[in-house]
C-alpha positions as CSV (number, residue, x, y, z in Angstrom):
1,M,-87.2,-69.5,70.0
2,A,-84.2,-71.5,71.7
3,T,-85.6,-75.1,71.7
4,Q,-86.6,-75.5,75.8
5,V,-88.1,-78.6,77.6
6,L,-91.8,-78.7,78.0
7,V,-93.0,-79.4,81.7
8,E,-97.6,-80.0,80.7
9,R,-98.6,-78.4,84.1
10,V,-102.2,-76.6,84.5
11,C,-102.8,-73.4,83.4
12,T,-105.3,-70.9,84.4
13,T,-106.2,-67.8,84.7
14,T,-105.8,-65.5,87.2
15,L,-106.3,-61.4,86.3
16,W,-109.9,-62.9,84.0
17,S,-111.6,-65.4,85.4
18,Q,-111.5,-69.0,83.2
19,T,-115.1,-70.3,84.7
20,L,-116.7,-66.4,83.5
21,L,-114.6,-67.1,80.5
22,E,-115.9,-70.5,80.0
23,Q,-119.7,-69.5,80.0
24,S,-119.3,-66.5,77.4
25,L,-117.4,-69.2,74.9
26,A,-120.3,-71.6,75.3
27,R,-123.2,-68.9,74.9
28,V,-120.9,-67.4,71.5
29,R,-121.2,-70.9,70.0
30,H,-124.6,-71.0,70.8
31,G,-125.6,-67.0,69.1
32,E,-125.4,-65.0,71.7
33,L,-123.1,-62.1,73.0
34,Q,-122.5,-61.0,69.4
35,A,-122.1,-57.0,69.9
36,P,-118.7,-57.4,72.4
37,L,-118.0,-60.4,69.8
38,Q,-117.1,-58.5,66.5
39,H,-116.6,-55.1,68.9
40,L,-114.0,-57.6,70.0
41,L,-113.2,-59.2,66.5
42,S,-112.6,-55.4,64.9
43,D,-109.5,-54.5,67.2
44,G,-108.4,-57.5,66.8
45,N,-107.7,-57.2,63.2
46,L,-106.7,-53.4,63.9
47,W,-103.5,-55.4,66.3
48,L,-103.3,-58.7,64.1
49,A,-102.5,-56.0,60.5
50,R,-100.5,-53.7,63.4
51,S,-97.6,-57.3,64.4
52,T,-97.8,-57.5,60.2
53,R,-95.9,-54.4,59.9
54,P,-92.1,-53.7,61.8
55,P,-91.1,-52.6,64.7
56,L,-93.5,-54.2,67.1
57,F,-93.1,-52.9,70.3
58,S,-89.6,-52.9,72.2
59,V,-87.7,-51.9,75.0
60,T,-85.1,-50.9,72.7
61,Q,-86.1,-48.8,70.8
62,K,-86.0,-45.3,72.6
63,P,-84.5,-42.5,73.0
64,K,-81.0,-41.7,75.4
65,P,-82.4,-41.5,79.0
66,P,-82.0,-38.3,79.8
67,S,-81.0,-40.0,83.6
68,A,-77.1,-39.4,84.5
69,N,-76.9,-42.4,86.7
70,Y,-79.0,-45.0,84.1
71,T,-76.6,-47.4,83.5
72,C,-77.8,-50.8,81.7
73,P,-75.3,-54.1,82.2
74,N,-76.9,-55.2,78.9
75,P,-78.0,-52.0,76.3
76,P,-80.3,-51.7,75.2
77,H,-82.4,-54.6,76.1
78,C,-82.9,-52.9,79.5
79,F,-86.2,-51.5,80.8
80,Y,-86.6,-47.7,81.7
81,S,-89.0,-45.4,82.0
82,L,-89.5,-41.4,83.5
83,G,-91.8,-40.7,86.1
84,T,-95.4,-40.0,84.7
85,Y,-95.1,-36.2,86.3
86,W,-91.8,-35.1,86.4
87,W,-91.7,-32.6,84.1
88,P,-88.3,-29.5,83.1
89,N,-86.8,-27.6,85.6
90,N,-87.9,-24.3,83.9
91,G,-86.1,-22.6,87.2
92,T,-82.2,-24.3,85.7
93,A,-80.8,-23.7,82.3
94,S,-79.9,-27.6,82.4
95,G,-83.9,-28.6,83.7
96,L,-82.7,-30.2,86.6
97,P,-83.8,-31.3,88.8
98,Y,-87.5,-32.5,87.2
99,V,-90.3,-31.1,89.0
100,R,-94.0,-32.6,89.5
101,R,-96.4,-31.6,88.3
102,D,-99.6,-33.7,89.4
103,G,-101.6,-34.6,87.4
104,L,-100.0,-33.7,84.3
105,V,-98.6,-35.9,81.7
106,N,-95.3,-35.0,81.1
107,P,-95.3,-35.7,76.8
108,E,-91.7,-37.0,76.8
109,T,-92.6,-40.1,79.3
110,F,-94.5,-41.0,75.6
111,E,-90.9,-41.5,73.8
112,F,-90.4,-44.8,76.7
113,D,-90.7,-47.9,77.8
114,S,-94.1,-47.8,79.5
115,I,-95.3,-47.3,76.4
116,P,-94.1,-50.5,74.4
117,L,-94.3,-53.1,77.6
118,S,-98.6,-51.8,77.6
119,Q,-99.0,-51.7,74.2
120,M,-98.0,-55.2,73.8
121,L,-100.5,-56.5,76.4
122,F,-103.4,-54.5,75.2
123,A,-101.9,-56.5,71.6
124,V,-101.4,-60.2,73.1
125,S,-104.8,-59.7,75.5
126,N,-106.7,-58.9,72.8
127,L,-105.4,-61.4,69.7
128,S,-105.5,-64.8,72.9
129,L,-109.4,-63.5,73.1
130,A,-109.7,-63.2,69.8
131,Y,-108.5,-66.3,69.7
132,Y,-110.2,-68.0,72.4
133,F,-113.6,-66.8,71.5
134,T,-113.1,-68.5,67.0
135,G,-110.3,-70.7,67.2
136,N,-108.4,-68.6,64.5
137,E,-104.9,-68.9,64.5
138,S,-104.6,-66.2,63.1
139,Y,-105.0,-64.2,66.1
140,A,-102.8,-66.4,68.1
141,A,-100.0,-66.1,65.4
142,G,-100.4,-62.2,65.9
143,A,-100.3,-62.4,69.4
144,A,-96.9,-64.8,69.1
145,A,-95.3,-62.2,67.0
146,Y,-96.0,-59.2,69.3
147,A,-94.7,-61.9,72.8
148,D,-91.4,-63.0,70.0
149,T,-90.4,-59.0,70.0
150,F,-90.9,-57.9,73.6
151,F,-90.4,-60.8,75.2
152,F,-88.4,-63.7,73.6
153,D,-86.3,-62.6,70.3
154,N,-82.8,-61.5,71.4
155,A,-82.4,-57.8,69.4
156,T,-85.5,-57.0,71.4
157,R,-86.3,-58.5,74.4
158,M,-86.6,-56.9,77.5
159,D,-84.5,-58.2,80.1
160,P,-86.6,-59.3,82.8
161,T,-83.3,-60.1,85.3
162,I,-83.2,-55.5,85.4
163,G,-87.1,-56.2,86.1
164,L,-87.8,-52.5,86.4
165,E,-84.5,-51.7,88.6
166,H,-85.3,-47.9,86.1
167,A,-88.9,-46.9,86.1
168,Q,-90.0,-44.1,86.4
169,A,-87.1,-41.9,86.9
170,I,-86.8,-38.2,87.8
171,P,-83.6,-36.9,86.0
172,G,-81.5,-35.1,88.3
173,D,-82.5,-36.3,91.9
174,S,-79.9,-37.9,93.6
175,A,-81.5,-40.9,94.7
176,K,-84.1,-41.5,92.1
177,D,-81.9,-40.0,88.8
178,A,-82.1,-44.2,87.7
179,G,-85.8,-45.1,88.9
180,R,-87.9,-45.9,91.6
181,G,-90.0,-47.9,93.4
182,T,-93.1,-46.4,92.6
183,G,-92.1,-47.4,88.8
184,I,-93.1,-51.4,89.8
185,I,-96.6,-50.0,89.2
186,D,-95.1,-49.7,84.9
187,A,-95.9,-53.7,84.5
188,K,-98.9,-54.1,86.7
189,D,-100.8,-55.2,83.8
190,L,-97.9,-57.8,83.5
191,A,-99.5,-61.5,83.9
192,F,-102.1,-60.3,81.1
193,A,-99.5,-61.5,78.8
194,L,-99.7,-64.9,81.1
195,D,-103.7,-65.1,81.4
196,S,-102.9,-65.4,78.0
197,S,-101.0,-67.7,77.3
198,C,-103.5,-69.8,79.2
199,L,-105.8,-68.7,76.1
200,L,-103.7,-69.9,73.8
201,H,-102.9,-73.5,74.8
202,G,-103.4,-75.9,71.5
203,A,-102.6,-72.8,68.8
204,A,-100.7,-74.4,66.4
205,A,-98.7,-70.8,65.5
206,W,-98.7,-70.0,69.6
207,G,-97.0,-73.2,70.8
208,D,-96.0,-74.9,73.7
209,A,-92.2,-73.7,73.5
210,R,-93.9,-70.0,73.6
211,S,-95.7,-70.5,76.9
212,V,-92.7,-72.7,79.0
213,G,-90.2,-69.6,77.9
214,L,-93.4,-66.7,79.2
215,H,-93.8,-68.5,82.1
216,T,-89.2,-68.7,82.4
217,W,-88.9,-64.9,80.9
218,A,-91.8,-63.9,83.7
219,S,-89.9,-66.5,86.6
220,E,-86.5,-64.1,85.7
221,Y,-88.5,-60.9,86.2
222,W,-90.1,-62.5,89.4
223,G,-87.0,-63.6,90.8
224,W,-85.5,-59.5,90.5
225,M,-88.5,-58.7,92.3
226,N,-88.3,-61.4,95.0
227,H,-84.6,-59.0,95.6
228,S,-85.4,-55.3,94.7
229,R,-85.2,-52.3,96.8
230,H,-87.2,-50.9,95.3
231,A,-90.3,-54.0,95.3
232,A,-89.2,-53.5,99.0
233,D,-90.0,-49.2,98.3
234,E,-93.7,-50.0,96.5
235,F,-95.3,-53.1,98.9
236,A,-94.7,-51.0,101.3
237,S,-96.3,-47.9,99.8
238,T,-100.3,-46.7,101.7
239,N,-102.1,-46.0,98.2
240,N,-103.1,-47.7,95.3
241,H,-99.3,-47.3,94.8
242,G,-99.3,-50.7,97.2
243,T,-102.4,-51.7,96.4
244,W,-101.3,-51.7,92.0
245,Y,-98.1,-53.9,93.3
246,G,-99.8,-56.8,95.3
247,A,-102.2,-57.2,92.6
248,Q,-98.8,-57.3,90.3
249,A,-97.0,-59.9,93.2
250,L,-100.9,-61.9,93.1
251,S,-101.2,-63.0,90.0
252,L,-97.5,-63.6,88.7
253,A,-96.9,-65.7,92.1
254,L,-100.7,-67.7,91.7
255,H,-99.3,-68.0,87.6
256,L,-95.5,-69.4,88.9
257,Q,-97.4,-71.2,91.4
258,D,-95.4,-70.2,94.2
259,E,-97.4,-70.8,96.9
260,A,-96.4,-69.8,99.7
261,A,-95.5,-66.2,98.3
262,A,-99.3,-66.2,96.9
263,D,-100.6,-67.0,100.1
264,F,-99.3,-64.0,101.9
265,F,-100.4,-61.6,99.6
266,A,-103.9,-62.4,99.4
267,A,-104.1,-62.2,102.4
268,D,-102.0,-58.8,103.1
269,T,-104.8,-57.4,101.3
270,L,-106.7,-57.1,103.7
271,R,-104.2,-54.9,105.6
272,R,-104.1,-52.5,102.7
273,V,-108.1,-52.1,102.8
274,R,-107.9,-51.7,106.5
275,E,-105.0,-49.6,106.0
276,Q,-106.7,-46.4,103.7
277,V,-111.0,-46.8,103.5
278,A,-111.7,-45.2,106.1
279,P,-115.2,-45.8,107.7
280,S,-117.0,-43.2,105.3
281,G,-116.0,-45.8,101.9
282,E,-113.2,-42.2,101.6
283,M,-109.7,-43.0,100.1
284,P,-108.2,-39.8,102.1
285,L,-104.6,-40.6,100.1
286,E,-106.9,-41.1,96.9
287,L,-108.4,-37.8,97.7
288,A,-105.7,-36.1,98.5
289,R,-104.0,-36.2,94.8
290,T,-105.2,-33.7,92.4
291,R,-107.6,-36.2,90.4
292,P,-110.3,-37.0,93.4
293,L,-112.1,-38.4,91.7
294,H,-109.6,-40.7,89.2
295,Y,-107.4,-42.0,91.8
296,T,-110.5,-43.5,93.5
297,W,-110.8,-45.4,90.2
298,W,-108.0,-45.8,89.5
299,N,-107.7,-48.2,93.3
300,L,-110.6,-50.0,93.7
301,Q,-109.7,-51.2,90.2
302,A,-107.0,-52.5,91.7
303,F,-108.3,-53.1,95.0
304,F,-111.2,-55.3,93.2
305,E,-108.6,-57.1,91.1
306,L,-106.4,-58.2,93.9
307,S,-109.7,-59.2,95.5
308,W,-110.9,-61.4,92.9
309,M,-107.1,-63.1,92.4
310,A,-107.1,-63.6,96.5
311,R,-111.0,-65.5,96.3
312,T,-108.4,-68.5,94.8
313,A,-106.2,-68.1,98.1
314,G,-109.4,-68.3,100.0
315,V,-109.4,-64.8,101.0
316,D,-112.6,-63.4,101.3
317,A,-111.5,-59.1,100.7
318,F,-114.9,-58.0,99.3
319,G,-116.9,-59.3,102.4
320,Y,-114.2,-58.3,105.1
321,T,-115.5,-56.3,107.8
322,P,-112.2,-54.6,109.2
323,P,-112.2,-52.9,112.8
324,S,-114.3,-49.9,113.3
325,S,-111.5,-47.1,112.3
326,S,-111.9,-48.5,109.2
327,G,-114.3,-49.1,106.2
328,S,-114.3,-51.7,103.5
329,L,-114.1,-52.2,99.7
330,R,-118.0,-52.2,99.5
331,A,-117.9,-49.1,101.2
332,A,-115.0,-47.8,99.0
333,L,-117.2,-47.9,96.3
334,D,-121.0,-46.7,97.7
335,W,-118.6,-43.5,98.0
336,V,-118.3,-43.7,95.1
337,V,-121.5,-44.4,93.2
338,P,-123.5,-41.0,93.6
339,Y,-120.1,-39.1,92.2
340,V,-120.1,-40.8,89.1
341,T,-123.7,-41.1,87.5
342,G,-124.9,-37.6,89.2
343,V,-126.4,-37.9,92.2
344,K,-124.3,-35.8,94.1
345,N,-121.4,-32.6,92.1
346,Y,-117.8,-33.9,93.9
347,S,-116.6,-30.6,95.9
348,K,-112.8,-31.1,94.6
349,P,-112.3,-30.2,91.0
350,E,-110.3,-32.7,88.9
351,V,-107.4,-31.2,87.0
352,T,-107.8,-33.2,84.0
353,P,-111.4,-34.7,82.8
354,F,-111.8,-38.2,84.4
355,D,-114.3,-41.1,82.6
356,H,-116.4,-41.6,84.4
357,G,-117.3,-44.7,82.0
358,K,-114.4,-46.5,83.5
359,L,-116.3,-47.7,86.5
360,F,-117.9,-50.1,83.9
361,E,-115.5,-53.1,84.8
362,V,-115.3,-52.4,88.3
363,L,-119.2,-51.7,89.0
364,R,-119.9,-55.3,86.6
365,I,-117.8,-56.9,89.6
366,A,-118.9,-56.0,91.4
367,S,-122.6,-57.1,90.6
368,H,-120.8,-60.6,91.1
369,V,-119.9,-60.4,94.3
370,Y,-122.2,-58.5,95.5
371,P,-125.3,-61.0,94.8
372,D,-127.9,-58.4,96.6
373,G,-126.9,-55.3,95.1
374,A,-126.4,-56.7,92.0
375,A,-129.2,-55.1,90.6
376,S,-128.3,-51.8,91.9
377,Y,-124.8,-51.5,90.5
378,E,-126.2,-52.9,87.9
379,A,-128.5,-50.3,86.8
380,A,-125.3,-47.3,87.4
381,I,-124.0,-48.7,84.8
382,T,-126.2,-47.3,82.7
383,K,-126.3,-44.0,84.5
384,L,-122.0,-43.2,84.2
385,G,-121.9,-41.3,81.0
386,G,-118.8,-40.9,80.0
387,H,-116.8,-42.5,76.6
388,V,-118.6,-46.5,77.2
389,D,-120.3,-47.9,75.0
390,Y,-121.4,-50.0,77.5
391,C,-123.7,-52.8,75.3
392,S,-120.7,-53.8,72.5
393,N,-117.9,-53.6,75.0
394,V,-115.9,-56.5,75.5
395,L,-116.3,-56.1,79.2
396,N,-119.3,-58.0,78.2
397,L,-117.8,-60.6,77.4
398,L,-115.2,-60.9,80.5
399,W,-117.5,-59.9,83.0
400,P,-121.2,-60.9,81.1
401,R,-124.2,-60.0,83.5
402,V,-125.2,-61.7,87.1
403,A,-128.5,-63.2,85.1
404,E,-126.4,-64.2,81.8
405,S,-123.7,-65.4,83.5
406,S,-126.0,-67.9,86.1
């Protein structure tokens, strides 16, 4: 990495709770939470082994994008992805324009940059947590290898100044052939890299210069977001895309200490609740999709991450009671719980199977923010089914049971 002037600054996680992490660390040191710790370390060892086998995850490994209007001023360092549910057109010889099949993922999307980005974030997040809970420098070194490849190395880094200008393109669509606002959701978890940097503070294998470099990279990406027409489009979305945009923007604003932006996006959470949740707790735009329960969960996940961060700016979206024409976040959660715990059957089928276990994190956070409902939300977790080991899951380190974290 290039030599940089190191600036001492307070680093606090935003998407993860710093307080709960510290409590879990103290318990691990007393021999508790060993099942989720071993799960974490098992995954960490896999990511660590992978970190020694290049090439690592990068935007420079994709094939030629199929969009005719895609131009990158710094090839091949621009991020590019295809619309998740957009497929080649069987009715034309060229396959253009791509056509939408909502809920059905085009496997061609796996060839482009949304996958390397998400895999890098999984790796860095897992390894930073493994370092945090063990102090083992090898985990920090693994995280550094992934971060260097994606953010810093001249040959493989993503150009943050282009941002997600070319994300979720629709080949053959004259207006969206080279990218669209919807694609910003591809980077919804970007701030986990910054959270990870906070956990890696003090690790010799990570180093202060890498933290400063990541802060600089994020600042350049934030600059793109603040001037992008795509960002304006995504901000205006009134479904899960708008919620995820708010979560991404708030997490970055908090890390970059942009207080005005943080205050704005925290307060704006309340508007999104009013716009999206019906008095019954249903979220109509999500239920209109071909995967209604999946998208209900997806939007709740976004709202709960956004609302947890909004508390940093003094905004209580969890406790917000909107006008009678709208519903609350708690009403939205309480509406979906019977459908994922087997009490009720939702009338509209999912076009692809939905793993009810995905509600685990939302329900666990709910047990922290709604103390009067903690027991019922914890009980609901045991009835989710799905493909989740609720006892050894790493989420028990991030969001321990309420009785265990008090």
